[in-house]
C-alpha positions as CSV (number, residue, x, y, z in Angstrom):
1,M,70.8,95.8,188.5
2,L,70.6,94.5,185.0
3,D,67.8,94.0,182.1
4,A,67.1,90.2,181.8
5,S,66.8,90.9,178.1
6,D,70.6,92.0,178.4
7,P,72.9,89.5,176.6
8,A,75.8,90.2,179.0
9,A,73.0,89.5,181.7
10,Q,71.9,86.4,179.6
11,G,76.1,85.1,179.4
12,I,75.0,85.1,176.0
13,P,78.4,85.7,173.5
14,A,78.1,88.2,171.2
15,A,80.8,87.0,168.7
16,G,82.8,84.0,168.5
17,N,83.6,81.3,171.6
18,D,84.9,82.3,175.3
19,D,88.3,80.5,174.7
20,G,89.2,82.9,171.6
21,G,88.4,79.6,169.4
22,P,87.6,79.9,165.5
23,G,84.8,81.9,166.1
24,D,86.7,84.8,167.1
25,P,87.3,87.6,165.0
26,A,91.0,87.7,163.3
27,G,93.5,89.3,165.8
28,V,90.7,89.9,168.6
29,S,91.3,88.8,172.1
30,E,88.4,89.6,174.4
31,P,89.1,91.2,177.9
32,S,89.8,88.2,180.7
33,A,86.8,87.9,183.3
34,A,89.1,89.1,185.8
35,N,89.4,92.5,184.4
36,R,85.9,92.8,183.1
37,L,83.9,94.7,185.3
38,P,80.2,93.3,186.4
39,G,77.7,93.9,184.1
40,E,80.1,95.2,181.3
41,D,78.9,94.1,177.3
42,R,82.3,92.7,176.1
43,R,81.1,93.3,172.6
44,L,81.9,97.1,172.9
45,D,85.6,96.2,173.9
46,Q,85.6,93.6,170.6
47,L,83.9,96.5,168.3
48,I,86.8,99.3,169.9
49,D,89.4,96.8,169.6
50,Q,88.6,96.3,165.7
51,I,88.2,99.6,165.0
52,V,91.6,100.3,165.8
53,Q,92.7,97.2,163.8
54,L,90.6,98.7,160.8
55,A,92.3,102.5,161.2
56,A,95.9,100.4,161.5
57,G,94.8,99.1,158.1
58,T,93.7,95.5,158.7
59,M,90.8,95.3,156.1
60,G,89.5,92.0,156.8
61,V,87.9,92.5,160.3
62,R,84.9,91.8,160.8
63,L,82.3,91.3,163.9
64,R,79.5,88.6,164.2
65,P,76.3,90.4,165.4
66,S,74.7,88.6,168.7
67,P,71.1,87.0,168.8
68,A,70.3,90.0,171.3
69,E,69.7,92.1,167.7
70,D,70.1,95.5,170.2
71,S,71.9,98.9,169.7
72,V,75.1,97.5,170.1
73,D,74.6,94.8,167.3
74,A,73.1,97.5,165.2
75,A,76.3,99.6,165.6
76,I,78.4,96.1,164.8
77,T,76.3,95.5,161.8
78,G,77.5,99.3,160.3
79,F,80.8,98.7,161.3
80,N,81.0,95.5,159.2
81,L,79.5,97.5,156.3
82,L,81.9,100.5,156.6
83,A,84.8,97.8,156.9
84,E,83.4,96.1,153.5
85,E,83.2,99.4,151.8
86,L,86.5,100.3,152.9
87,E,88.2,97.2,152.0
88,S,86.7,97.3,148.6
89,A,88.1,100.8,147.9
90,H,91.6,99.9,149.2
91,R,91.5,96.9,146.7
92,T,90.3,99.6,144.2
93,L,93.0,102.0,145.0
94,E,95.5,99.0,145.4
95,D,94.7,98.0,141.7
96,R,94.5,101.5,140.5
97,V,98.2,102.0,142.0
98,A,99.5,98.8,140.2
99,E,97.7,99.9,136.8
100,R,99.5,103.2,137.4
101,T,103.1,102.0,138.2
102,A,102.7,99.9,134.7
103,Q,101.9,102.5,132.8
104,L,105.0,104.5,134.7
105,D,107.2,101.8,134.0
106,A,106.1,101.4,130.5
107,A,106.1,105.1,129.9
108,R,109.5,105.2,131.4
109,E,110.5,102.1,128.9
110,Q,109.4,103.9,126.0
111,L,111.1,107.2,126.8
112,E,114.2,105.0,127.0
113,R,113.9,103.4,123.6
114,L,112.4,106.7,122.3
115,A,116.2,107.7,123.8
116,L,118.2,105.3,122.5
117,Y,116.8,103.6,119.9
118,D,115.5,104.6,116.2
119,P,111.9,104.3,116.5
120,L,111.5,103.1,112.3
121,T,114.0,100.5,112.4
122,G,114.4,99.4,116.1
123,L,118.2,99.7,115.7
124,A,120.2,101.8,118.0
125,N,119.8,105.3,117.5
126,R,123.5,107.5,117.7
127,T,123.1,108.3,121.7
128,L,123.2,104.4,122.2
129,L,126.0,103.7,119.5
130,G,128.1,106.1,121.3
131,D,127.3,105.2,125.0
132,R,128.4,101.3,123.5
133,M,131.5,102.8,121.6
134,G,132.7,104.4,125.0
135,R,132.2,101.1,126.7
136,A,134.4,99.2,124.0
137,V,137.3,101.5,123.9
138,A,137.1,101.8,128.2
139,L,137.4,98.0,127.7
140,A,140.0,98.3,125.0
141,E,142.1,99.8,127.6
142,R,142.2,97.3,130.0
143,G,143.7,95.0,127.4
144,A,140.4,93.9,125.0
145,G,140.8,94.0,121.5
146,P,140.0,98.1,120.1
147,P,136.7,98.3,118.5
148,C,135.9,98.8,115.0
149,V,133.2,101.0,113.2
150,L,131.6,100.5,109.8
151,L,129.6,103.6,108.6
152,L,127.0,102.9,105.8
153,D,125.4,105.2,103.3
154,L,123.2,104.0,100.9
155,D,123.5,104.9,97.1
156,E,120.7,106.2,94.8
157,F,118.6,105.9,98.2
158,K,117.2,109.6,97.6
159,T,116.3,108.9,94.1
160,I,114.0,105.6,95.6
161,N,112.8,108.1,97.9
162,D,111.7,111.0,96.1
163,G,110.9,109.0,93.3
164,L,108.9,106.2,95.0
165,G,107.8,108.2,98.0
166,H,108.6,108.3,101.6
167,G,106.5,105.2,102.7
168,A,108.4,103.1,100.1
169,G,111.7,104.4,101.4
170,D,110.9,103.3,104.4
171,Q,110.0,100.0,103.7
172,I,113.6,99.8,102.0
173,L,115.2,101.2,105.5
174,V,113.7,98.5,107.9
175,E,114.9,95.7,105.5
176,V,118.3,97.6,105.2
177,A,118.3,97.1,109.0
178,R,116.9,93.8,108.7
179,R,119.7,92.7,106.5
180,L,122.5,94.4,108.3
181,S,121.6,92.7,111.5
182,S,121.8,89.1,109.5
183,V,125.5,89.7,108.9
184,V,127.0,90.8,112.2
185,R,127.7,88.7,115.6
186,D,125.6,89.3,118.7
187,V,128.0,91.2,120.2
188,D,128.0,94.0,117.4
189,T,125.8,96.9,117.4
190,V,123.8,98.0,114.4
191,A,122.7,101.4,114.6
192,R,120.8,103.8,112.3
193,L,122.4,107.5,112.5
194,G,119.8,109.2,110.3
195,G,118.6,109.5,106.8
196,D,119.9,106.7,105.0
197,E,123.3,106.4,107.4
198,F,123.7,103.3,109.0
199,A,126.9,102.0,111.5
200,I,128.0,99.0,112.5
201,L,129.9,99.0,115.9
202,L,132.4,95.3,116.2
203,P,134.1,95.4,119.4
204,G,137.5,93.5,119.8
205,I,137.7,92.1,116.6
206,G,140.5,91.5,114.3
207,E,140.9,93.4,111.0
208,D,140.1,90.3,108.5
209,Q,136.9,89.5,110.1
210,A,135.8,92.9,110.2
211,L,136.2,93.2,106.4
212,R,134.5,90.0,105.7
213,I,131.5,91.5,107.5
214,A,132.1,94.6,105.8
215,E,131.6,92.4,102.2
216,R,128.8,90.5,103.6
217,A,127.4,93.7,104.1
218,L,128.3,95.2,101.2
219,A,126.4,92.0,99.3
220,A,123.3,91.9,101.4
221,L,122.7,95.4,100.1
222,Q,122.9,94.7,96.4
223,E,120.2,92.4,96.3
224,P,117.0,93.9,95.0
225,F,114.6,95.3,97.4
226,A,110.3,94.3,96.6
227,V,108.6,97.9,97.2
228,N,104.9,97.9,96.3
229,D,105.2,94.7,94.0
230,R,108.4,96.1,92.0
231,A,112.2,95.1,92.4
232,V,114.5,98.1,93.3
233,W,118.1,98.3,93.6
234,T,120.3,100.1,96.2
235,G,123.8,99.5,97.0
236,A,126.0,101.3,99.6
237,S,129.5,102.8,100.3
238,I,131.0,101.5,103.5
239,G,133.6,103.2,105.5
240,V,136.0,101.1,107.6
241,C,137.6,102.6,110.7
242,F,139.9,100.5,112.9
243,G,140.5,102.2,116.6
244,T,143.0,102.3,118.6
245,R,143.6,102.3,122.3
246,G,142.7,105.6,124.0
247,Q,141.3,107.1,120.8
248,D,138.1,109.0,121.4
249,P,135.3,107.6,120.2
250,Q,133.8,110.5,118.3
251,L,137.2,110.5,116.4
252,I,136.6,107.1,115.2
253,L,133.1,107.8,113.9
254,Q,134.4,110.6,111.9
255,D,137.2,108.6,110.6
256,A,135.2,106.0,109.0
257,D,132.8,108.9,107.9
258,T,135.6,110.1,106.0
259,A,136.8,106.7,104.4
260,M,132.9,106.4,103.4
261,Y,133.3,109.7,101.1
262,A,136.5,107.9,100.5
263,A,134.5,104.8,99.0
264,K,131.7,106.9,97.1
265,S,134.4,109.2,95.3
266,S,136.0,106.2,94.3
267,G,132.8,104.9,92.2
268,R,130.4,104.1,94.9
269,G,129.4,100.1,96.0
270,R,132.8,99.9,97.8
271,V,134.6,99.0,101.1
272,Q,137.3,101.5,102.3
273,V,139.5,101.5,105.0
274,F,140.1,104.8,106.6
275,R,144.0,106.0,105.8
276,P,145.5,109.2,107.9
277,E,146.3,110.8,104.2
278,M,142.1,110.7,103.6
279,H,141.8,114.0,106.1
280,H,143.6,116.0,103.4
281,A,141.4,114.4,100.7
282,A,138.4,115.4,102.8
283,R,139.6,119.0,103.4
284,A,140.3,119.2,99.6
285,R,136.7,118.2,99.0
286,L,135.5,120.5,100.9
287,Q,138.1,123.5,99.4
288,V,136.5,121.9,95.5
289,A,133.1,122.6,97.0
290,S,133.7,126.2,97.8
291,E,135.8,127.1,94.7
292,L,132.6,125.1,92.5
293,G,130.4,127.8,93.6
294,T,132.1,130.3,91.3
295,A,133.2,128.4,88.5
296,V,130.3,129.1,86.5
297,E,130.3,132.8,87.5
298,L,133.9,133.1,86.7
299,D,133.6,131.2,83.5
300,Q,135.9,128.2,84.3
301,L,134.2,125.0,82.9
302,R,134.9,124.1,79.5
303,V,133.2,121.3,77.2
304,E,135.0,118.7,75.6
305,F,133.7,116.3,72.7
306,Q,134.9,112.6,72.3
307,P,133.6,111.1,69.1
308,I,131.1,108.1,68.6
309,S,131.8,106.4,65.7
310,S,130.3,103.6,63.0
311,L,132.6,100.2,63.4
312,T,131.7,99.5,59.9
313,T,132.7,102.4,58.2
314,G,135.0,105.0,60.8
315,A,132.5,107.5,60.5
316,V,131.8,109.8,63.1
317,V,127.9,109.7,64.0
318,G,128.1,111.5,67.2
319,A,130.0,112.9,70.1
320,E,129.7,112.7,74.0
321,A,129.8,116.2,75.6
322,L,132.6,116.0,78.4
323,I,132.7,118.8,81.4
324,R,136.3,120.2,82.1
325,W,137.2,122.3,84.9
326,Q,139.6,124.6,84.0
327,H,140.8,125.5,87.7
328,P,143.0,128.8,88.3
329,T,145.5,126.7,90.4
330,R,145.0,123.0,89.6
331,G,144.5,123.4,86.1
332,R,142.3,121.2,83.9
333,L,140.3,118.9,86.0
334,I,138.1,115.9,84.9
335,P,134.6,115.0,85.7
336,G,135.9,112.6,88.2
337,E,137.8,115.2,90.3
338,F,134.6,117.2,91.1
339,I,131.3,116.0,89.9
340,A,130.5,113.8,93.0
341,V,131.3,117.0,95.2
342,A,128.9,118.9,93.2
343,E,126.6,116.2,94.1
344,D,127.0,116.0,97.9
345,S,127.0,119.8,98.0
346,G,123.7,120.0,95.8
347,Q,125.7,122.2,93.3
348,I,124.9,119.6,90.5
349,V,121.9,120.9,89.1
350,E,123.5,124.3,88.2
351,V,126.6,122.8,86.7
352,G,124.0,120.4,84.8
353,H,122.3,123.1,83.2
354,W,125.7,125.0,82.1
355,I,126.6,121.9,80.0
356,L,123.0,121.2,78.6
357,R,123.2,124.8,77.7
358,A,126.9,124.6,76.1
359,A,126.2,121.4,74.1
360,I,123.1,122.5,72.8
361,Q,124.7,125.9,71.9
362,Q,127.7,124.0,70.1
363,L,124.8,122.4,68.2
364,A,123.6,125.3,66.9
365,D,127.2,126.3,66.0
366,W,127.9,123.0,63.8
367,R,124.5,123.1,62.0
368,E,126.1,123.5,58.4
369,L,128.7,120.8,59.8
370,V,126.1,118.1,60.7
371,A,123.5,119.2,58.0
372,D,122.1,116.0,56.3
373,K,124.6,114.0,58.6
374,P,123.5,111.3,61.3
375,F,124.8,113.0,64.0
376,R,123.9,112.9,67.7
377,L,125.1,114.9,70.7
378,H,125.4,113.2,73.9
379,V,125.1,114.7,77.1
380,N,125.5,113.1,80.9
381,L,122.3,113.9,83.5
382,S,123.1,113.1,87.0
383,P,120.6,111.5,89.3
384,V,119.6,114.8,90.9
385,E,118.8,116.0,87.0
386,V,116.5,113.3,86.2
387,R,114.3,114.0,89.2
388,W,114.4,117.7,88.7
389,P,110.7,118.5,87.5
390,G,111.8,121.1,85.0
391,L,114.1,119.3,82.9
392,A,112.0,118.4,79.6
393,G,110.7,122.0,79.7
394,F,114.4,123.4,80.5
395,V,115.5,121.3,77.5
396,A,112.9,122.0,75.5
397,D,113.7,125.6,75.9
398,C,117.4,125.6,75.2
399,L,116.6,123.9,71.8
400,H,113.8,126.1,70.8
401,R,116.3,129.3,71.5
402,H,119.0,127.8,69.5
403,H,116.8,125.8,66.7
404,V,118.1,123.0,67.2
405,P,115.9,119.5,65.8
406,P,115.3,117.7,69.2
407,P,116.7,114.1,67.6
408,Q,120.2,115.4,67.7
409,L,120.4,115.6,71.3
410,V,120.8,112.4,73.6
411,L,120.5,112.6,77.5
412,E,122.6,109.6,79.4
413,V,121.3,108.2,82.1
414,P,123.1,106.4,84.7
415,E,122.0,102.6,84.8
416,S,121.4,102.7,88.8
417,V,118.9,105.4,88.4
418,L,116.8,103.6,86.2
419,A,116.8,100.3,88.2
420,S,115.7,102.0,91.3
421,G,112.4,102.3,89.7
422,D,112.1,106.3,90.6
423,V,108.7,107.1,89.1
424,T,109.7,111.3,89.0
425,G,112.6,110.2,87.3
426,I,110.8,108.2,84.4
427,E,108.3,110.5,84.3
428,S,111.2,113.2,83.2
429,L,112.7,110.5,80.5
430,I,109.2,110.1,79.1
431,A,108.5,113.9,79.0
432,L,112.2,113.8,77.0
433,R,111.1,111.0,74.9
434,R,107.8,113.1,73.6
435,L,109.9,115.9,73.1
436,G,112.1,113.9,70.2
437,V,115.0,113.9,72.6
438,G,116.9,110.4,72.6
439,V,117.4,109.1,76.0
440,A,120.8,106.3,76.7
441,V,121.1,104.1,79.2
442,D,124.9,104.8,80.6
443,D,127.4,102.1,82.1
444,F,125.2,99.6,81.3
445,G,127.0,96.5,83.0
446,T,127.9,97.8,86.0
447,G,125.1,97.2,88.1
448,Y,122.0,95.4,87.5
449,S,122.2,94.7,83.7
450,S,118.5,93.6,82.9
451,I,117.2,93.9,79.3
452,S,114.2,93.3,80.9
453,Y,114.0,96.4,82.5
454,L,115.2,98.2,79.7
455,R,112.6,97.0,77.3
456,R,110.1,99.0,79.6
457,L,111.8,102.4,80.0
458,P,111.7,105.3,77.6
459,I,115.0,104.5,76.0
460,D,116.7,104.0,72.7
461,T,120.3,103.6,73.0
462,V,122.2,101.4,75.5
463,K,125.8,102.3,76.3
464,V,127.8,99.6,77.2
465,D,130.4,100.1,80.0
466,P,134.0,99.9,79.1
467,S,134.3,97.1,81.7
468,I,132.6,95.0,79.9
469,I,135.1,94.9,77.0
470,S,138.3,94.9,79.4
471,D,139.5,91.4,78.8
472,L,137.8,91.0,75.2
473,A,140.8,90.0,73.7
474,V,142.4,87.5,76.7
475,D,139.3,85.5,77.6
476,E,137.0,83.8,75.4
477,A,134.3,83.6,77.7
478,Q,134.3,87.4,77.8
479,V,134.0,87.2,74.4
480,R,130.6,85.1,74.6
481,F,129.3,86.8,76.9
482,V,129.7,90.6,75.1
483,G,128.0,89.0,71.8
484,A,124.9,87.7,73.9
485,I,124.8,91.3,75.2
486,L,124.9,92.8,72.1
487,R,122.5,90.3,70.6
488,L,120.0,91.1,73.5
489,I,120.0,94.8,73.0
490,E,119.4,94.4,69.4
491,A,116.3,92.0,70.1
492,A,115.0,94.8,72.2
493,G,115.1,97.0,69.8
494,L,117.7,99.4,71.2
495,E,121.0,100.6,69.5
496,A,124.1,99.7,71.7
497,I,127.7,101.7,71.8
498,V,130.2,100.0,73.4
499,E,132.5,102.4,75.3
500,G,136.3,102.0,76.3
501,I,137.6,101.1,73.0
502,E,141.4,101.1,73.4
503,T,143.0,98.4,71.1
504,Q,142.9,97.4,68.0
505,S,141.8,93.7,68.8
506,Q,138.9,94.7,70.8
507,L,137.8,96.4,67.6
508,D,138.2,93.8,65.6
509,L,136.2,91.2,68.0
510,L,133.3,94.0,68.3
511,T,133.1,94.5,64.6
512,G,133.1,90.8,64.1
513,M,130.0,90.4,66.5
514,G,128.2,92.8,64.5
515,C,128.8,95.9,67.0
516,R,128.2,98.7,65.1
517,Y,129.0,102.1,67.1
518,G,131.9,102.2,69.7
519,Q,133.4,105.1,71.6
520,G,137.2,104.7,73.0
521,Y,140.5,106.3,72.8
522,L,141.2,104.2,69.9
523,L,138.9,105.6,67.8
524,G,139.5,109.5,69.2
525,R,139.9,111.4,72.5
526,P,138.1,114.4,73.8
527,V,139.1,117.5,72.3
528,P,137.8,121.4,72.7
529,A,135.1,121.8,69.7
530,A,137.8,123.9,67.6
531,D,139.7,120.6,67.1
532,F,136.6,118.4,66.6
533,S,136.3,116.8,63.1
534,L,133.1,114.8,61.4
535,P,135.3,113.3,58.2
536,P,135.6,109.3,58.5
537,L,138.3,108.7,61.4
538,R,139.2,105.3,60.1
539,P,137.8,104.3,56.9
540,R,137.5,100.7,56.7
């Protein structure tokens, strides 16, 4: 017999409406009257159904307790609390899974960028460049135009990096990346291969258009870079290789690299297209580097001296020491045939020390010859030598050992080194000036040609490059230009020596401008010390 307080006996619904209307728990159907045993409490059936749904993952299921507030309602209340906790835990788990998935996606993208992109500049790296070169070659085999590759190496970048610090070097690399990206097409790939070496892949491009892009890249890198409130310069040498159908991508890159070295060897700041005969030059360069390593030991290096003359009296007032290599099989080699190799192979400091010692020794041997004469001997320094911390000490030791007065020695430094803002190099030059040694800017007029920065440097002489006077006799505008340069140098309190004087007309024009000193084949060719003489060469 049923208890009168039993809701089932009273006909009280446990939850919702008998017809399964809106009051019913979602997705729950109660047992029909035909299947329900007499006196059975349908709330238990509903509770079991909800438990089954909850176990199946339906987290939103809930039961509404009845007004009876008996033990079944207590179980229903407990079930609801458990369902809410499980739903909350499930939402938290889903959020964590979504978060971890996003983190994994970001990590995968980061790994992909590390694997395929340069972290400093954001450019493609060597791996991604190789992949895109492979695609470009494959497209060429299916009828598209073969790809072209430009390989760029910055000139004097090591000078800046060592002199101003790696932070400054990184700033320049980022700016180089931006400038290169601004001169290419959307379909092209700009990559950083490492250090100061960059590459540009130009898929399916004509030769004329490729060379125009190379020239634009060269021009973009010749503009000054702003680093720590100062302007510094670094140009580039560019090698160009036009691929052929079926050519291995790595070979295209190697040939572009060979052309780039040819550009550096021909004077830097140039664009050079690869030619097959350059392979021979590359092998020859390796051979020269190998043989140069023993040239000092085997006493194969020589020094010749080219006079520097007064243009008003014709008297010899100095000389430039020029290194030669008496090669056992190739004969007499001039600096252009091996100095660039010495710089690239790291042998330039040893070679530079040799010529400094030899030149100072020769000054000592000429002691009586140059006594009471305004004679100064000029010796060239490479950018690497200028940055060498022990330079001033080495020079001081050589001068002391041979009892040579410091003012008789002048060290010539490339203009590009001074314009690069190299702090270490400038400090070396300051130390040399304190010794009393003269410092000259060499090749003035080939790059930056700013009198304003010359005034701030520890120098006393400016050597004007031969290219400045090459058209002097046939170009009236060039006459005015050279005259202005000479006046500015004099106004800056510096001494000018014009190089490359080869004709009488050049000499006459320079003399008329008031130029005091000159050097060139007309005034005297380089000769061994035994053939060098100090009497006036050309009395005027």
